[in-house]
N, C-alpha and C positions, 0 to 999 in steps of 0.2 A: 525790701525786695528790689533787687536791681532790675532796671528795665532791660528787656530783651532787645538787642540790636537787630538790625534788618537781616543780617546774615544768619543769625541763629533762628530767627523767626521763619526764614525761608527753609532752613534745614528741617525744622519741625513740621512745617506744612508739607514738604516733599515726602517726609517719612510717613505722615498720615495718609498722604495720597497713595503711596505704594500699598498700604494695607486695605484700601477700599476695593471691593469686588469689582472686577471689570465687567462692562456690559458686553455680552456676546452678540455679535451680529449674525443673525440667521440667514439662510438662503431661502429661496422660493422655487418650487418646481415650475418650470416654464414649458416642458414638453416631455412626452413619453413616447418612445419609438421602440416597438418590439420588447426586448428584455431590459431596456435602459431608460432610466428617468434622468432628464437633464434639468439642472437647477442653476439659477443665478446666485453664486455664492453657496456656502460660506467659505471661509479661508481654511482650506484643508490640503492634505497631501494624499498621494496614491496609497491605498491601503487603510486609510482612516475609516472608522465606523461612524455613520451618521444615523440620525433618527428622523424619519419623515412623519410629521404630525398630520393626521387627517383633519378635515375641516370641521367635523362634529366634535372634535376634542375627546372622542371616546377612547381611542387607542391610537397606536402608530405602528410603524413598520421600520425595522432596521435595514440599512443599506450600506454597502461598502463603496468607497471611491475607487473606480477602476480606470479612470483616465480623465482627460480634459479635451474639450473641443472649443478653441478660441477662448472666450472668457466664461464658458459654461463648464460646470462640473458634471461628469458622467457617473451616475450612481447605479449599481446593480443591486436591486432589493433582495433581501433574504426571505422572501415570501411572495405572496400574490399581489400583483400590481393593480388589481381591479378597483380598489378604492382610492388610488392615487390620482389626483387631478391637478390642473393648473392652480397655483396659489398655495399649495400645501407647504407648510414651513419645513425647512431642512435644518436640523440642529446638529452641530458637530459634537462628538463626545471626546474629541482630542486624544483618542487612543485607537490602536488597531485591534482587531479581533484577537482574543486569547481563549484559553480553556482552563477551567479549574482542574487541578490534579492533586493526587494524594493516594495513599494505600486504600482509602475507602472506595476507590473506583473499581476494585477487584470484584468480579461477579456482576457488574452493572452493564446495562445496555444504554448507549447514548445515541442522540441524533447527530447530524453532521456538524452542529455547532457546539457539541459537548454538553447538551442538556439531557436529563434523564428521560428515557422512554419506557421504563419497565415498571412504573407505578410502585417503586420501592421507597419513595420519599426523596427529599433533597440530597444532593451529593455532599459527602463529608470530604471537603478539600482542605489541603494545607498550604497550597501554593497556587500560582497562576502562571502558566507558560504561554508565550506568544505562539501563534500559529506559524509564523514565518521565522525561521532561525537559520543561522549559518551551520554548515556541517562541521564536525570536529576538525581541528587543525591536522593536516595530513602527516606532520612529523610527530604528533602527540598521540596518534592512534596506536592502540596495542596491535601487535601482529596477530594474525589468525593462525593459531598454533594447536588448538584442541578441537576435536570433533564434537558436533552437537547431534545427539541422537533424536530422531523423530519417530522411531518405532515402526518405520516402514522398511521392509527388508531390501527392496530394490534400490531405495535411496541410501540407506545406511551402508549397504554392502557395495554398491557399484557407483554411487554418486554422492559420496559422503559429504555432508555439510560441515563447515567449520563454524565455531562460535564467533559471530561477527561477520560472516559471509553474507552476500546478497545474491540471490538466485531467482530466476524467472521460471514460471511454469507456463509453457506455451501450449495452447489448446484451442480447438474449435469448440462449438457448443455441444453439450451432451456426451462428453467422453469421460466423465467422472472427476472433473476438476474440484468441485465443491466437496465431494466425498473424500478425496485425497487430502484436502485442507483440513477437514474435520478429523481425520485419522492423525494427522501431524499435530494438531492442537491437543488432542487427547493424550497422545503417547509420548510427546516430546519431554526431554529432561530440562528444558528451559524453565527459569523461575516464573516468568509471567508471559502470557499470550496477549497480544493486542491485535484484534481482528477488525479490519475495515471492509465493509460490504458496500461498494459504491455502484449505484445504478442497477441494483438487483430488482427482480420482480418482487412485489410484496409477498406473494405466496411463498417464495423460496426462502425468505428471511427466517420465518418461524421454523420451516423444515430444517434449515441448516442448524439453528440453535438447538432444537430439540432432538433431531435425529442424528445429524452428523457430529455436532459438538458434544451434546449430552450434558447432563447435570455436573458430572465430575470435571469436564473440560471447562464449563462456565465458571466454576468456582475460582479458578486462577486466571481468568481472562477478563479483558475489557473489550466490549464490542461496540463499534461505531458504525451506524447505519445511515445511508442516504439512498432511498429507493428511486427507481427510474422516473417517477412522476414529479420529483422535487426539482426546483430551479437549478440550473447548471452551477451557480455559485455555491449552493449548499452541497452539491455532489463533489465539487472541487474541495470545499472546506472539510469534508469528511476525511479525505486523504490526509490533509494537513493536521486535522485534529488528532487522528490516530497516531501520526508521526510524533506530534508534540507529547502525547501521553506516553508513548514508548520512550521518548527522550527523558521524561521525568524518571521513569523506572531505571533507565540506563544510568542516569546521573546519581541514582541512589545505590549504584553498585550491583544491580541485578543483570542477569543475562535474559534478554527479552527476545521472544520470537514474534516479529511483526509480520502479519499476513494481510495482504491487500488484494482484494478481488473486485474489480480488476483495474490495472493501470490503463488499459485501453479506454474504459469508460471515463476515467479521470481525464485522459487526453481529449476525449470527445467533449467533455464539459468545458475544458479550457478552450477548445476550438469554438464552441458556441459563444463563449464570452468574447473571444477575440473578434469573431465576425460581427457581433453585436456592437462593438465599439469602433468598427471600421477597419480592422486589420485585413489586409488582402490575403486570400487563400493562396497557399504555396504548393506543397507536395500533397497530391491527392486530396485537396480541399482542406488540409490542416494548415493552420496559420503559423507563422514563424515563432510566436510565443510558446506554442506547444513544445517545440524542440529545445527551447530555452528552459522551460519549466521542468521537464522530465528529469534532466540530470540534477537540477537543484533539489528536487524531491528525493530522488533515489540516493544521492550522496549523503543525505542526513542519516541514513541507516549505516550499520557497520560497527566496528569496535570503537569505543571511546577511550578516554584516559582511565576509566575505572570499570564500568560495566560495558555491555555490548548490546547491539540490536542486530539480530540475525534476520534479514529481510527476505521474505518470500512473496514475490509479486506475480500474480497471474496476468497473462496477456492473451486476449481473445484474438485469434488470427482469422481474418476474413477469408472464407473459402479455403481454409487450411494453408494459406500463403504465409510461410514463415519469414518472408522478406518484405512484407508490407511496411510502411514507414515507421509506425509506432513500434512494431516488433523489432525492426532493425535497429532503431535508436536505443531501445531498452537493452537489447542483447549486447550492444557495444559498451554499455555502462556497467552492467552487472558482472558478477564473478562466476557465471555459469548459467546453464539453462537446462530445464527438464522438459522434454517434448512428450505430450500425450498424443497417442496415435488413434485416429478413428478406425483404422484397419484392425488394430489390435483389440480395441473395444468391441468391434463388430463380432469378434470371436468369443465374446463373453469372458475375456481374460482381463482381470483387474489386479492391481493398478495397471492401466493401459500405457505404461511408460515405454517409449521407444528408446532403449538403452543406447543403440548405435548413433542416434541423433542427439543424445544428451551428453553433457559434460559438466563436471565440477572442477573449476580451475584450481581450487586450493587443495583438492584431495591428495595429490602426491606429497604435499608437505605436512599432512596432519595424520596420516595412517601409517601403520607398520609396514615394513617391506613384504611380509607374508601376506598381509591383507591386499596390498597393491598388486602383488603377483597373481593372487587368486582372482582378483577382479579382472585383471588383464586376460587371464585364461578364459573366463566366461565371455568377455567381449570378443575374443578371438573366435570362440566357438559360434557365437551368434552371427558374426560377420561372415564366417565360412558358410554357414547354412543359408544366410540371406543371398549370397552370390548364386547359389544353385536352386533356390526355392522354387522358381517357376518351372525348371526342368523336373524337379521332384514331383511337383503337384500334377503335372500332366503325364507323369509316368515315363518320361523320356530318359530319366537317369537310371543306370544299371549299377547295382552294387559292385564295387571293385574298380570302377572307372577312375575314381579319385580317392586316395586314402584319406585325405583331409575331410572330404565330404562324408565319407563313411564314418569317420571319427565324430563328426558333428551330429550325424543322425543317431549314433549309438548313445550319446549322452544328452541329447536335446531334452528328453522328457524329464531327466533329473534337474536340469537347469530351469526348465519351466516350472517345475514343482517348487523350486526355491523362490522364484520370482513372484509367483502367485500368492495373494494374501487376502483373506476375508476382512471385511470392515471391522468386525468385532475382535479380530486377532491382533495382538500386540507382540512385538519381538524386541527384546532388549538389544542394545548395541553389541554387547559381548556375545550373546547368543547368535546374532546374525553373522558376526565375523567368524565365530567358531564353525557355523554351518558352511559358510563360504569357503573357508580354508580347508575343511574336511572334504568338500566337494571337488576342489581343484586337483588333487592327485588322481582321482578317478577320471577326471576329464583328460 
C-alpha cells in the first residue's frame, strides 16, 4: 500500500471535516419589553423562526425575528411571554414560517399558524408553502375575462365579480358584513373557499361557521382563525396563512374565492408590531410598514398562470369614514369596492349594499351588452330617486314636477324587490341576469 502524501491526507481530512455536524451557537434572552423579547444572538435574518427554551426545559415558545437593534435580535413570540425570562436560550430553526397544504385541508378549521383547531386529527398535507411569497408576474397573469357568480343578486347583477378580481367590502360594524360573506361562500361557483377571520370576537367565530357558512359551505372551504385576544403576530400570520393556502389551490389549477375579514384588523396587527419594534407612527397612528405591507398582501391574490384567486376583503371603516387611511390605501389597490350602508340596514333592507357608492372595475369587460345596459338603467333610476329623496320624504315633491322623478317613483318598488334577498335564498347567475334584463324594459 502506497503511503499517502501530505496533499492527499489534507484532502481526506478536509472532506471528513465537511461531513461533521456543525455546532450551532444559540442566543440568550437579555430583555423583554412589551411585545418584544430581545436576545444576544443567534445568527439569524428577519423572518426566521426561532425557539425560546424555558429554564425548566419543560417546553418552549416559537418566535419570529422581526428586526434588530444594535447587536440584539428582536423577537416577536407566537404565544404568551409570561414564562420568558433573562437567560432563556434562543435557538434558530434556520427557516421562515410556512404552512402545510394539500387537498386534505378542505373542510378544516385552522389557527393563524396553520395548525388544526377542529379536533379532526392531524392535517393530511402534501406540500409546504411559505407564508411570504411574491405575487404572480404581472405579464404572466391571465386576463380577467369571465364572471364569477356569488349567488347574491345585487352583486351578480349590478357589481359583477370577475374570476381573479380583487374587491373590498367597506362597512361599519353591525351592517350585515359577515352574513353577506357567508352567503357568498355558500352560493359561489368557485371551486374552493378560503376564509380568514382575523381579530374576530370568539363568540362570532362559531356563529359564522354554523349559521352563516353552514355545513355545505364548510365542506369546500378552508377556514383560518385568529381571534382578537391572540398576539398581533398570530393575527398577522392568519392573513398570510390563508393567502398561502389559497395560492396552493390556485397553483393546482382551481378557481379560489379568498375572503378575509378584515383587512383593517390585519393592518392594526401590523401597526402593533411596528410600534413595538420602534417604528414611528405616521398617518393617524399607523406606522409606515402598514402601507408597505398591505399592497404586498393584496397583490398576491388575482389570476395566476393557471388557476385564480378572487379576493374579497372586508374593510372596517371607523365612524363610517370611507376615506380613513387603511380604507383609502386598500381601495387604491383593489379592482372595485362594495359599500354597505348603515342607513339602508336601518330600514331592515338586506343585503344593505349602497349601489351608487359601489363599483366593480372589471364588470364592463366581462358581461354582455344587454346585462351592462340593464344594470346602467337600474343605477340611473336609483340615482334619480336619491337626488330628490329628501323632498319626497318631507312631502315637498308634487307628482308631475319632474318626469324623471316620477319615472323613478313608479318603478322603485320593482327595483327594490329585485335587490332584496333573504339569507337562505340563492340565485344563479343566469337567473339574476334574466331578472335584471326583463326588469330593464319596464324601467
